C-alpha positions, -999 to 999 in steps of 0.1 A, spaced: -469 -180 -458 -463 -144 -472 -483 -117 -463 -499 -118 -498 -536 -124 -499 -545 -160 -508 -570 -162 -537 -601 -186 -535 -582 -211 -559 -550 -209 -537 -572 -217 -506 -589 -246 -524 -556 -258 -537 -539 -257 -500 -567 -277 -485 -568 -302 -512 -529 -308 -508 -534 -308 -470 -559 -334 -472 -549 -364 -448 -575 -389 -459 -552 -406 -481 -520 -404 -461 -519 -442 -457 -508 -443 -494 -476 -424 -484 -472 -426 -447 -438 -442 -448 -405 -434 -465 -409 -469 -483 -447 -464 -494 -435 -427 -507 -403 -440 -529 -428 -470 -540 -451 -443 -553 -421 -427 -569 -409 -458 -586 -444 -467 -599 -445 -433 -612 -413 -435 -631 -422 -468 -643 -456 -456 -657 -439 -429 -673 -413 -447 -689 -440 -471 -701 -460 -444 -716 -430 -431 -734 -425 -464 -747 -457 -470 -758 -460 -432 -774 -425 -440 -794 -440 -471 -805 -471 -454 -819 -451 -431 -838 -423 -452 -854 -442 -482 -860 -457 -490 -892 -491 -497 -900 -522 -488 -875 -508 -498 -839 -540 -487 -824 -534 -512 -792 -507 -486 -783 -534 -461 -777 -558 -485 -756 -526 -495 -738 -515 -457 -730 -550 -448 -720 -551 -477 -695 -521 -466 -679 -527 -430 -679 -552 -435 -649 -524 -451 -625 -503 -428 -635 -526 -397 -623 -531 -419 -588 -494 -422 -584 -489 -383 -591 -518 -375 -566 -499 -399 -542 -469 -379 -547 -484 -346 -544 -499 -352 -514 -469 -366 -498 -454 -333 -506 -484 -315 -495 -484 -298 -527 -447 -284 -526 -448 -281 -566 -483 -278 -572 -492 -247 -546 -482 -212 -557 -454 -197 -539 -476 -173 -518 -494 -205 -503 -459 -219 -491 -443 -211 -456 -407 -204 -454 -399 -239 -449 -418 -250 -480 -406 -223 -501 -368 -234 -492 -375 -272 -498 -389 -263 -532 -361 -245 -542 -337 -271 -532 -360 -299 -548 -358 -276 -584 -321 -273 -580 -314 -309 -577 -341 -320 -602 -324 -297 -626 -289 -310 -621 -303 -347 -627 -322 -333 -658 -289 -316 -670 -271 -349 -665 -297 -369 -686 -296 -343 -715 -262 -347 -717 -262 -387 -717 -288 -384 -743 -270 -361 -766 -237 -384 -760 -259 -413 -768 -272 -396 -803 -237 -387 -811 -223 -421 -803 -247 -439 -822 -246 -414 -852 -208 -422 -852 -209 -459 -852 -238 -458 -880 -223 -432 -901 -252 -410 -898 -272 -393 -871 -303 -416 -862 -330 -392 -870 -358 -415 -864 -349 -415 -826 -339 -382 -822 -373 -368 -820 -386 -393 -793 -355 -390 -773 -357 -351 -771 -394 -358 -762 -383 -383 -735 -360 -360 -718 -385 -331 -719 -411 -353 -702 -383 -362 -678 -376 -328 -672 -410 -319 -665 -419 -346 -639 -382 -348 -624 -390 -323 -598 -419 -347 -588 -399 -377 -584 -373 -357 -566 -398 -341 -541 -414 -373 -534 -382 -392 -531 -372 -366 -503 -403 -363 -487 -400 -365 -451 -423 -382 -424 -450 -364 -408 -441 -354 -372 -456 -377 -345 -484 -364 -325 -474 -353 -290 -479 -379 -266 -513 -377 -246 -510 -378 -210 -528 -403 -193 -554 -389 -167 -536 -386 -133 -504 -390 -148 -488 -357 -136 -475 -355 -98 -473 -389 -91 
């Protein structure tokens, strides 16, 4: 950590992000990746429902109910990933040590590269669709832009969760009388 004094908020968030009571949810790499996959799936589902809500004709209120029901598992998955990364992206820079700060920079750089490729793919998709249809598909431009912006926002969380390492194993406890024999 830096020499900057931590605020009460910083200390509270540091305690929260280092709380190990839910460690079983992200103790292994497979569980962390499952949490990231669940978060990606829920994000795509929420985005699809939101797109349907805004593009569908009539009163698709069932989509609002479905989005509301999916929001709680989405938040739980977000918390699992944040716990697995020990708040790498949620804590302020002054609450991170040098290793965490360097890891945050690596995660943000990788997420930026992935999001840039995704944005380029979205632009190419719209251009190709507009070229074949003779006109740009205006109805899909806004939802696609919103989807890319959402992915831009959550991609660092996904990358950090995917790259999170296992906790170091505790040192072996010496058995009584184990030394000198």
